[in-house]
LONUFI-734537 format. One record per residue: residue in one letter; x, y, z of N, C-alpha, C in turn. Coordinates in steps of 0.05 Angstrom, whole numbers, plus 32768, in hexadecimal, padded with zeros to 4 digits. Each point is the difference from the previous one (the first is absolute). Example, Ala and Ser with C-alpha at 12.3 -4.5 7.8 and 13.67 -1.06 7.14 Angstrom:
2
a81087F8E809C7FEE80188000801280188000s7FF980157FF28010801880017FF18016800E
END
This chain:
372
x7F82804A816A7FEC7FF57FF07FF480157FEDx7FFB7FF97FE77FF280117FED7FE97FEF7FF5x7FE8800B80007FE97FF37FF47FF280137FEDx7FFD7FF77FE77FF380107FEC7FE87FEF7FF5x7FE9800D7FFF7FE87FF27FF67FF380107FE9x7FFD7FF37FE97FF1800B7FEA8008801D7FF9x801A80057FFD800A801B7FFB7FFC80077FE2x7FF580187FFC7FFD800A7FE4800A801D7FFFx800E80067FEB800C801A7FFC7FFF80087FE3x7FF480177FF97FFE80097FE5800D801C7FFEx801180037FEB800B801A7FFA7FEF800D7FEAx7FF8801980057FEE800E7FED800D801A7FF6x7FFC80057FE78008801A7FF47FE7800B7FF1x800480167FF37FEA800D7FF27FF47FEF7FEAx80117FEF7FF37FF77FF17FE97FFE7FE28004x800C7FF6801580007FE3800380037FF8801Ex7FFD7FE6800580057FF5801A800D7FE57FFEx80117FFA8014800E7FE780007FFC7FF1801Ax7FF47FE97FFF7FFB7FF0801880197FF18007x8011800C8011801B7FF6800680007FE88012x7FEE7FFF80137FFF7FE980137FE37FF68000x7FFD7FE67FFD7FE57FF57FFB7FFA7FEA8015x7FF5800780167FF77FED801380167FF0800Dx8016800C800680177FF2800C7FFB7FFA801Ex80047FE780077FFF7FF8801C80197FF08007x800C8006801780177FF0800980038004801Ex800F7FED800C80068002801D801D7FF98004x800E8011800E801D7FFC800580037FFC801Ex800A7FE9800880037FFA801C80168010800Dx7FFF8003801A8014800E800F801C7FF47FFBx801380117FF9801B7FF77FFB80057FF47FE4x7FEB7FFF7FF080037FF47FE5800A80147FECx80107FF67FED800B80107FEA7FEF7FF97FE8x7FEF80127FF87FED7FFB7FEA800680127FE9x80027FF47FE7800780107FE97FE980017FECx7FFA80187FF67FEE80037FE9801280027FE8x7FFD7FED7FEE80127FFE7FE87FEF80037FE7x800B80107FEE7FF280027FE6800D80167FEFx7FF780027FE7800C80147FEE7FF6801C8006x800D80147FF47FF7801B80037FE380037FF8x7FF0800F80107FE480057FFA7FED7FEB8009x800A7FEB80107FEE7FEB80087FF080078019x80078016800F7FF280088017800E7FFB801Bx80187FF57FFF800E7FF88019800780198010x800C80157FF380088018800F7FE7800F800Ax7FEB80007FF07FE7800D80097FF57FF38019x80017FE580017FF87FF28018801080088018x801B80017FFD8011800780167FFB801D8009x7FFB80127FED7FFB801C80077FE58003800Ex7FED7FEF7FFA7FE78000800F80047FF8801Dx80127FEC800480067FF7801B800E8017800Fx8011800E7FF2800F8016800D7FEF80198005x7FE980017FF37FEF80188003800780167FECx80107FFA7FEC800880147FEC7FEC80017FE9x7FEE7FEC7FFF7FEA80007FED7FE77FF88010x7FEA800C7FF97FE67FF9800C7FF07FEF7FEDx7FFB7FE680077FF37FEE7FEE7FE380077FFBx7FF37FF37FED7FE480037FFB7FEF7FF08014x800A7FE880077FF17FEF801280127FEB800Bx7FF67FF38016800F7FEA800D80068007801Cx80117FF0800D800A8005801B801D7FFA8001x800F800E8012801C7FFB800580058001801Ex800D7FEB800A80087FFF801C801E7FFF8002x800C800F8012801C8000800580047FFA801Ex800C7FE9800680017FF7801C7FE47FFB800Ax7FFA800C80167FE57FFD800C7FED80177FF8x800A80127FEF7FF180187FF97FF37FFE7FE5x7FE680067FFF7FF280047FE68006801C7FF6x801080037FEB8008801A7FF77FF0800A7FE8x7FF27FEE7FF37FEE80097FEA7FE97FEE7FFEx7FE8800B7FFD7FE77FF17FFC7FED80117FF0x7FFA7FF87FE77FEE80107FF07FE37FFE800Cx7FFA7FE9800B7FE57FFC800B7FFB80128019x8015800480107FFD801080198009801D7FFCx800980067FE88009801B7FFB80198007800Fx80117FEC8006801880048010801880047FEFx801080148007801980067FF28014800A8014x80177FF280038015800880138017800C7FF0x8008801880088016800E7FF2801A7FEF8002x801180037FEB80197FF08000801180028019x80028019800C8011800380177FF47FF48019x7FE77FF77FFF7FF47FF280177FFF7FE27FFCx800B7FF67FEA80027FE47FFC801C7FF6800Ax80007FEA800D80197FF7800D80117FF17FEBx800B800F7FED800F7FF57FEA801B800E7FFDx80127FF27FF38019800C7FF680017FFA7FE2x800B80127FF07FFF7FFC7FE3801B80087FF4x80097FEF7FED801880077FF07FF780027FE3x800480187FF57FF780057FE580157FF77FECx7FF77FFD7FE780137FF87FEA801680147FFDx7FFB801A8003801480157FFD800F8005801Ax7FF97FF28016800B8003801B7FF58019800Ex7FFB80167FF07FF68019800C8012800B8016x801A7FFE7FFC8013800B80138001801E7FFEx8000800F80178001801D7FFF801E80087FFDx8006800D7FE9801C80067FFA800C80158011x7FEF8011800C800B8016801180057FF8801Dx7FFB7FE6800680037FF6801B80177FEC8001x800C7FFE801880147FEB80057FF27FE58002x80107FEB80017FF67FE580047FEF7FFF801Ax800C800C80157FF28000801B7FE5800E7FFEx800080177FF47FE780107FFF7FEB7FF37FEFx80087FF27FEB7FEC7FF17FF07FF17FEC8010x800F7FF180117FF47FEB80107FF0800C8017x80098017800B7FF3800C80177FE6800E7FF8x7FFD80077FE77FE880107FF77FE67FF38008x7FFA7FE67FFC7FE67FF580087FFB8003801Ex80157FFD80107FFC8002801D7FF9801C8008x800B80147FF27FFB801C80077FE480097FF7x7FF37FF07FEF7FE580067FF77FEA7FF28010x80087FEF80137FEC7FF1800F7FF180128013x7FE77FFA80067FF080108012800C7FFF801Cx80087FE98009800E7FFE801A801D7FFE7FFAx800C80177FFB801C80027FF780137FF78016x80127FED7FF980137FF78014801380168008x800E7FFC801680148014800980187FFF7FEDx801080158002801880027FEF80127FE88004x80047FF8801980127FE980057FF47FE67FF6x7FE67FFD80027FF37FE87FF680017FFF7FE2x7FFC80177FF3800380017FE2801B7FF77FF8x8015800B800D801B7FF87FF880057FE28005x7FF67FF6801580047FE480067FF27FEE7FEBx7FE880077FF97FF17FF07FED800B80027FE4x800980187FF8800C80047FE6801A7FF07FFDx80118002801480197FF27FFF7FFC7FE28000x7FEC7FF7800F7FFA7FE380007FF77FF77FE5x7FEF80107FF37FF67FFA7FE6801680007FEBx801280148001801680017FEE80137FE98004x80047FF8801980127FEA80057FF57FE67FF4x7FE67FFD80017FF37FE87FF580047FFD7FE2x800480177FF280057FFF7FE3801D80067FFAx801180008014801D80057FFE8007801B7FF4x7FF2801580098005801B7FF7800780128018x80047FF58018800480118017801980117FFEx80147FF67FF18019800F7FFD7FFD80187FEDx7FE980017FF17FFC80157FEC7FEA80138009x7FF9800180197FEA800F800A8002801E7FF8x8017800B80008004801D7FFA800480067FE3x80017FEC7FEF800680047FE47FE7800C7FF2x800480137FED7FE9800A7FF07FF47FE97FF0x7FE67FFE80007FF37FE97FF280087FFD7FE3x800480167FF080077FFC7FE4801B7FF27FFCx80107FFF8015801B7FF57FFD80017FE28005x7FE87FF380017FFF7FE480047FFE7FF17FE5x80097FE780007FFD7FF07FE87FE37FF77FFEx7FFA7FF37FE97FE57FF67FFC7FF77FEC8016x80127FED80067FFA7FED80157FFD800D801Bx8010801480067FFE800E801A7FE680108001x7FF8800C7FEA7FE6800F80007FE97FED8005x80027FE87FF47FEB7FED80057FFE7FF8801Dx80177FFC800D80017FFA801D7FF580178010x800780197FF87FF68017800E7FE280027FFFx7FF57FFB7FE97FE380017FFD7FF37FEA8012x800D7FE980027FF57FEB801180028007801Dx8017800D800880038008801C7FEB80158008x7FFA80127FEE7FEB801480057FE57FF38003x7FFA7FEC7FF07FE77FF280027FFD7FF0801Ax80177FF7800B7FFF7FEE80178002800F801Bx800980197FFF8007800E80197FE780048012x7FE980037FF47FE8800480107FF37FE58009x800E7FEA7FFA7FF87FE580097FE37FFA7FF7x7FFB80017FE67FE57FFB7FF67FF87FE38001x7FE67FFA7FFF7FF67FE57FFF80047FF47FE5x7FFF80117FEB7FFF7FF77FE5801580107FEFx800E7FF27FEF8014800C7FEE7FF67FFD7FE3x7FFF80167FF17FF880007FE4801880077FEFx80067FEF7FEC801880037FEF7FF780027FE3x800480187FF47FF880047FE580187FFE7FEDx80067FE87FF780177FFB7FEE801A800E8009x80087FFB80198017800F800B801B7FF97FF5x80017FEA7FF0801A7FF77FF6800480077FE2x7FEC800C7FF4800080037FE3801680147FF7x800880128011801480147FF8801D7FF78004x80047FE8800A801B7FF68006800A7FF07FE8x801B7FFF7FFD800B7FF07FEB7FFD7FE38006x80047FEE7FED7FF97FE48002800E7FF38018x801A80048003800F7FF380157FF78009801Cx7FFC801A80037FF7800B801A7FE37FF78006x7FF07FFE7FEB7FE57FF6800480007FE4800Bx80117FEF7FF580027FE5800A80087FFF801Ex80138011800880098001801C7FEA800A8012x7FF180147FF77FEC800D80117FE77FEF8004x7FFB7FED7FEE7FE97FEE800480017FF2801Ax80167FF2800480037FF18019800280128018x800E80167FFD8003801380167FE6800C8009x7FEF80077FEC7FE6800C80077FEE7FEB800Dx7FFF7FE87FF57FEE7FEC800B80097FF9801Dx801A7FFC8004800A7FFA801B7FF980158014x800180197FF77FFB801680127FE280018009x7FEE7FFE7FED7FE4800180077FF87FE78010x800D7FE97FFA7FFA7FE8801080098003801Dx8017800D8003800B8005801B7FED80118010x7FF280127FF47FEC8011800D7FE57FF38002x7FFC7FE97FF37FE67FF37FFF7FEB80137FF4x8008800F7FEC7FEE80147FF47FEE7FF37FEBx7FE6800780017FEE7FF97FEB800680127FE8x80077FF47FEA800B800F7FE97FF07FFB7FE7x7FF880167FF37FF47FFF7FE58013800C7FEDx800A7FEF7FED801580077FED7FF480007FE4x800680147FF07FF780027FE580177FFF7FEDx7FFF7FEF7FEC80167FFE7FEC7FF57FF47FE6x800F80057FEA7FFB7FF37FE780167FEB7FFAx80147FFF801380167FEE7FFC7FFA7FE4800Cx80007FEC7FEE7FF97FE5800980147FF58015x801980057FFB80157FF580127FFC800B801Cx7FFB801A80027FFB800D801B7FE97FF2800Ex7FEA7FFC7FF17FE87FF4800C80067FE38009x800D7FF17FEF80057FE4800780137FFC8016x80148011800380157FFC80147FFA800D801Bx7FEF801480007FFB800F80187FE67FFA800Fx7FED7FF57FF27FE47FFF800A7FF97FE78010x7FEE800380137FF27FEA800C7FE97FF87FEEx7FF180147FF77FEA7FFB7FED800180167FEAx7FF57FF87FE97FFF80127FE97FE480017FF6x7FF780197FF97FE780037FF28007800B7FE4x7FFA7FF17FEB800680097FE57FE880107FF5x800680197FF87FEA80127FF7800180037FE2x7FE880027FF47FFD80047FE47FE6800F7FFBx800180177FF37FE8800F7FF97FEF80068019x800E800780167FF2800980187FF57FEB8013x80067FE67FFA7FF67FEB801180187FEE8007x7FFE7FF1801780137FEC80077FF77FE67FF3x80107FF67FEC7FF87FE97FF1800A7FE6800Dx80148001801180097FE98010801080098018x7FFC7FF28016800E80068019800B7FE6800Bx80198001800B800B7FE8800B801D80058009x800D7FEB8008801D80018007801080037FE6x801980098002801080017FE780017FE67FF2x80037FE9800E80017FE67FF37FE67FFA7FF2x7FEA8007800B7FE67FFB7FF47FFC80117FE7x8008801A80027FFC80127FEA80117FF77FE8x80187FF8800580127FF87FEA7FF97FE47FF6x7FFE7FED80127FFD7FE47FF97FE47FF77FF9x7FEC800E800B7FE47FF77FFB7FEF80187FF8x8006800D7FE97FF080167FF77FE47FF67FF9x7FEB801080077FE57FF97FFA7FF380137FEBx801080137FF77FF680147FED801580047FEAx7FF780027FE8801380037FE9801280188003x7FF58016800B80118018800480177FFA8013x7FFA7FF2801680157FFA801480157FEE7FF3x7FF87FEC7FF180137FEE7FF38012800F7FECx7FF480147FF3800F800F7FEC80118016800Cx7FF6800D8015800E8017800B80187FF88011x7FFD7FEA800F80157FF8801380107FEA7FF3x801A80057FFC80117FED7FF37FF97FFC7FE2x80087FEA7FF57FFA7FF97FE47FEE7FE78000x7FEE7FFF7FEC7FEF7FE97FFE7FFB7FFA7FE2x7FFB7FE67FFB7FF67FF87FE67FE27FFC8002x7FF2800A7FEB7FE37FFD80007FF87FF07FE7x7FF07FEB80047FF77FF07FE97FE180008000x7FF580097FEB7FE380007FFE7FF77FE37FFCx7FE97FF9800C7FF77FE57FFE7FE27FFD8006x7FF77FE77FFE7FE47FF9800680007FE78010x7FF1800080167FFF7FE980127FF47FE87FF1x80107FEA7FFF7FF57FE87FF37FF57FED8015x800C7FFF80177FF67FF080167FFE80128019x7FE8800880077FFC8013801680027FF4801Bx7FFA7FE6800280017FF3801A801D7FFB8008x800680068019801B7FFC800A80067FE28002x801A7FFA7FFA80087FE4800480087FFC801Dx800C7FE9800680077FF9801B80158014800Cx800F800D7FEE8014801380097FF5801D8001x7FE680037FFB7FF4801B8000800680107FE7x80067FF37FEA8007800E7FE77FE97FFD7FEBx7FFE80147FEF7FEE7FFE7FE980117FFF7FE6x7FF37FF97FEA800E7FFE7FE67FF780167FEEx8013800E7FF47FFA80177FEE800E7FFC7FE6x7FF080047FEA800C80007FE58009801C7FFAx801B80047FFE800B801A7FFC800D80037FE5x800A80187FFB800D80067FE6801B7FF17FFDx800A7FF4801580197FF07FFD7FFC7FE38006x7FE67FF880047FFA7FE480057FF07FFC8019x7FFB7FE880077FEF7FF98018801180038019x7FF5800F8014800F800580197FED7FFA8017x800B7FF180147FF27FFD8019800880178012x7FED800B800F80058019800F7FF18000801Ax800B800F80137FF1800880187FED80167FF8x7FEC800680117FEC80137FF97FFC80158016x7FF780187FF97FFA801580137FE280038004x7FF07FF17FF17FE3800380017FF47FE57FF7x7FE67FFD80037FF37FE87FF57FFA80047FE2x80087FED7FF07FFB80017FE37FF17FE87FF7x7FF380027FE97FF27FEA7FF4800B7FFC7FE4x7FFC7FE97FF5800A7FFA7FE57FF680157FECx8012800A7FF07FFA80147FEC8006801D8008x80058005801A8007801B8009801A80097FF4x800180197FF88019800C7FF7801180098018x80197FFA7FFF801280078017801C80087FF5x8010800A8011801C80047FFB80107FEE8013x80147FF17FF580127FF08010801980108004x80088005801980178011800780167FEF800Dx801980047FF780177FF3800D801880137FFFx800F8000801680188011800180177FF37FEFx801180117FF480167FF57FEF80137FEE8010x80058006801980137FF080107FF57FE58007x7FE57FFC7FFD7FF47FE6800680027FEC7FEAx800880097FE880017FEF7FE8801C7FF47FFEx80027FE67FFA801A7FF47FFC80037FF97FE2x801980017FF780077FFB7FE480117FE87FFDx7FFB7FEF7FED80107FE87FFB80017FF97FE3x80147FF17FF880017FF77FE47FEE7FE97FFBx7FF77FF380167FEE7FE97FFD7FE780058012x7FEB7FF07FFB7FE88003801080047FFC801Dx7FF1800F801180037FFE801D7FE47FFA800Bx7FFB7FE8800A7FE77FFA800C7FEA7FFC7FEBx7FE77FFD80097FEA7FFB7FEE7FED80187FFDx7FFC800F80157FED80168000800D801B7FF9x7FF280117FF28009801B7FFB801C80027FF3x80057FEE7FED801980007FF17FFA80087FE3x800E80157FF77FFC800A7FE5801B80047FF2x800080017FE6801880037FF18001801C7FF2x8018800B7FFD800480197FF3801C80057FF7x800580177FF5801A80077FF6800B8018800Fx80197FFE8009800C8016800F800480187FEEx7FF68017800A800480197FF18019800E8009x7FFD801380128018800F800A80087FF7801Cx801980058006800B7FFB801B800D801A8009x7FF6800C8016800C8019800A800D7FFA801Bx801B80048001800F7FFC80197FFC80188012x7FF57FFB80187FFB8016801380107FFD801Ax80157FF07FFF80117FFD80187FF87FE7800Fx7FED800280137FF87FE980107FEC7FEF7FF2x7FF4800A7FEA7FEC7FEF7FF1800580057FE2x7FF47FED7FF1800080037FE37FE280017FF8x7FF980167FF37FE480047FF77FFE7FF37FE5x7FEE7FED7FFD7FFE7FF07FE87FE380017FF5x7FFE80027FE57FE57FFF7FF47FFF7FE67FEFx7FEA7FF380017FFB7FE77FF17FE780047FF0x80027FFB7FE67FE980047FEE7FF17FE57FFEx7FE6800280067FEE7FE87FFE7FE880087FEFx80017FF87FE77FEA80057FEE7FFA801E7FFCx8015801080017FFD801D7FFC7FFD800F801Ax7FFD7FF380167FFE800D801A801B7FFF800Fx800980178009801A8001800F7FFB7FFA801Dx800F7FED800B7FFE7FF8801C801B8009800Dx7FFE800F80168017800A800E80087FEC8016x801A7FFA8000800B7FED80138019800C800Dx80047FFC801A80198009800D80117FE88007x801980017FF780137FEA8004801780098012x800B7FED800E80198005800F80187FFB7FEFx801380137FFF80187FFC7FF080117FEA800Cx800F7FF17FEF800080027FE27FE87FF17FF5x7FF4800B7FEB7FE97FF27FF4800A7FEE7FE9x7FF77FE7800180097FED7FEB7FED7FFF7FE8x7FF780187FF87FEF80027FE8800B80177FEFx7FF97FFF7FE7800880157FED7FE980097FEFx800280187FF67FEB800B7FEE7FFC7FEE7FE8x7FE77FFB7FFA7FF97FEE7FEA7FFD7FE38008x80087FF980187FFF7FE480097FE37FF88006x7FF97FE87FF97FE67FF4800680017FF5801Cx7FEE8008801280007FF8801C7FE37FF98009x7FFF7FF380177FE67FFD800D7FFE80128018x7FE8800880077FFB801080187FEE7FF08012x80077FFF801A7FEE7FF480147FF580168012x7FE5800280007FF2801480107FF27FF28017x800C7FFF80177FF47FF180177FE380098005x7FEF7FED80037FE3800780037FFB80108019x800F7FFB80157FFC800F80198008801D7FFDx801080077FEC8008801B7FFC7FEF800E7FEAx7FEE7FF17FF37FEE800C7FED7FE68008800Ex7FF780187FFB7FE7800A800C7FED80097FEBx7FE87FF480007FEB80087FED7FEE8014800Ex7FFD80177FF37FF08016800B7FF0800E7FEAx7FEC800F80087FF0800F7FED801180177FF5x7FFA80087FE8800D80177FF47FF380198009x8009800B80177FF48017800C800180197FEEx801680037FF1800380177FEF7FEB80007FEAx7FFB7FE97FF57FEC7FFE7FEB7FE48004800Bx7FFB7FF580187FE68003800D7FFA801D8005x8015801080087FFD801C80077FF880117FE8x80087FF77FE87FFA80107FE87FE67FF87FF3x7FF37FEA80097FE77FF77FF47FE8800D800E
END
């Protein structure tokens, strides 16, 4: 278990300061795989380093397992080596002058209650076996491939049997194919150990495929938290809708704020009147953004249904293998649509678009609000 309450962290220099983490609170249940997802500079790695004890926050509390390891109110600070954690760095931090075996044995040899030589060997070989590196125990660490180095770093983090595993973008240095393979392998391994895992990444696919829960960070705060399906399918913040996957955004004004029998409101948008689900309570006249994913829109040569049907002209068609990325111009606004090949439309063709109301989400323009 990891519990963080109201965490704040500021980096200061002679001329400036940067508030990197702003009141972050989260709770990760035992055995849960939790991902902090966001772009560079959003505060996700700083949060992880605070949990590891590599940064000392300005304020807040941090619990790891049953231990309170940091509390600004109590003046409590636990050194990193006394926190029951294992960590895999982005660079792996493999010691090049050591063999595979010695890299994994190093944490055990630094423990206050140092195990016996035979116990160290047993635990190291068991850890290497779990990541399928036991046959390479005597190999010099620099002679490993990228995927093998990633496994070695993981074996070293697991050998001391920590309660919590911290992963700082551990797949970013791998090529695309190997990264795909390691996603499932890494998740299966930590699940087999029932390890509470805090994972940091800017890669959306990694977060969506590996996580039990995701916290999306932006400008030092968690703007939305939920399961991968909730984060992708039900974004409640414009940054989340824009950062994860692709989305169409239509500016609009609520014309009918009261929900109908289906729980929908009516919005006058730049492409016409749309019925939408909502993330907040709105009243008539409120300015909103209506968001819909490209794959949720259907294209036809004739009208489809009665609600949320608009007409436009096909712009470009980009063949991407399993999908065709299509743009449709509606009154000067480009609407992105994803089609399954073969697509029975051509550039310049007049078509109708059907935007299912259940897939349209009306939300406040958080980016505009932040600048006002």
